[in-house]
N, C-alpha and C positions, 0 to 999 in steps of 0.2 A: 504494500500500500504506500509506504514512504517513497519508493522509487517512482510510483505513478505521479505523486505530487511533484517530485523533483523534475521528472520528465516534462510535466505540464508547465512548470516554471521555465525550464530551458526552452521549450517551444515558444513560449511567450517572449522570451528574450530575443530569440531568432527573428521575430517579426519586427523588432526595433533596431537591431544591430546589423550594419552592413559590412563590418570588418570581421575577420576570423578572431574568435575569442576562446578557442579550445584550451590553450595554455592557461589563460587567466581563469577559465571556468574550473579547471582541476583544483586550483588552490582555493578559489571562492567556495566551491561545493563542500569542501571539508568543514566549513564553519556554519553551514546551514543546519537548522533544526526543524524537523517536521513536528507539528503540534495540532491538537484538536481541542475544541471547546464545545461544551453543550450549550443549548439555548439557555440564555439567562446568565451565563458565566461572564465575569469581568475579564476583559482581555488586557486592558491598560487602565490602572486605577488613577484617581486624581491625587491620592496622597503619596504616591511614589513617583520618582523621576523615571521617565520612559527611556529605556536603553535599547529598544529593539524596533525594527520596522517589520510589519507582517505583510507578506504577499498572500492574499486569500486565494485558495484554489477552489473551494466550494463553500457556499453558505453566504449569509448576510450579517454584517455587523453594523453598529450605529455609534455615532458620537452623541453623547448627551451632555448638555451643560446644566449645571445645577447650582443653586444657592439655597438659603434657608427656606425660601417660600415656593420655589418651583423647580421642576426638572423637565427639560424639553429636549426632544430629539432634534438635532440640527443637521444631521447628514447620514446617509446610508452608504455603506461600502459593500460591494458585491464581488463575485469572482473576478480575478485579474486586477483588482484594485490593490495598490499599496496602501496600507492602513497603519496608523500610529496615533498616539496622542501627540500630534505633530508639534504643538507649542512646547510641550515638555521635552520632546525629542530634540528640538533645535536649540532650546535655551538651557537645557539641563536644570529646569526648575519645576516646581509643583504648580499645577493649574487646576481650574474648576471643571475640567472635562473628564469624562470617562469614556472608554470604548468598550462596548459589550456585544456579545453575540445575541442576536434575536432569532436566529435559527442555529442549528448545529453548524459549526464553522471548522474547516480544516485549512491549514496554511503552512507557510514556511517563515520562521523567524530569522531575520537578518540582523546580526549584532550591529550596533551603532558604529563601532570602530571600522568594521568591514564596509558598512554602507558609506560612511564618510570617505574612506580611502578610495572606494570605487567611484563615488560621485565626483570627487575632486580631481582624480588623477587618471582615470581610465577612459579610453576611447571605445571600449567594448561594453562591458557591463555598466560602467558609469554613464554611457550614452543612454542606455535604457532608463536608468534612474532619472536622468535629467529630463528626458522626454516624458516619462510617465508621471513625474511630479508636476510638470507643467500641465499635463492633462488633468491631474487631480486638482490643481488650483483652479482650472477652468470649470471643472465639475463643482468645486466648492462654491464658486461665484454663482453658478446656475442654481444650486440649492439655496443660496442666500437670496437671490433675486426672486425665486418662486415664493419665498416667505412673504413677500409683499403682495402677492396675488390674492384674489378671493379664494375661498375654500373650494368652490367647484372647479376653478382653474387649476388649483394645486392637485386636486384629485384627478383631473384630466391629464395633467402632466405625468403623474405616477402611472396611470393606465397606459399612456402612450410611450413613455420613455423607460419605465421600470416595471413592466408587468410581473416580473418575478417577485417584486416586493408585494404587490397586491395579492399574488397567489400564495406566497410563503410566509409572510410576516403577520403577526397577530394584529387584529383590529385595534387593540389597545396601543400598540406601538405606532401604527399608522396614524391613529387619532392624535397621539402626542406630537407627531411631526406636523400634522395639519392644524393643530390648535383647536380641536373639537373633542366632544365626548365620544367614547366608543359606541354609545347608543345611537348618536346622530349618524356616525359613520356606517353602522350596521344598516340603518334605514336607507341611507343614501345608496349603499352598494346593492342592497336588495332591490331597490327601485330601478337601478341600472340593469340588473340581471333580468328583471321581469317586465321591462317596458320596451 
């Protein structure tokens, strides 16, 4: 099973990298760790500094922001996403975000030191990280911009762009992202199904 995850990750790297990276891959591969989380598990906690990047092979994770009065899902991560508590990962500080699994999640942990070395100095695997993080930033902006939309538009966005979220994530979590109650969402989804 671990080799399947590693092969999946390497195939994804191949889509982004134009130069041969076999020699770099051999050393890089030695430091990777396959990991699995159950739905509801914390992947990256707010009370600890984040020292890993996660490449998700299967499943869906979320970033949740919280303070004393509220907890809100701000972003979904799905298969092929690089996922981390990015503010903590970059600043080596503690932040008010957690990353948790909302379905069962499998992935590959990449240690920060290895990630940083590849990101800064490699034209092989580092090129993948630079391109993929840029895509993640654009996706973050998209998630931020849809927060300003009306609830129906947000729901349309999820149906059109992330059907796997509608299909696999609990209504409670989707409702948290949309800023509505799970009961409201249940009625809305049933109405869509039967109209």
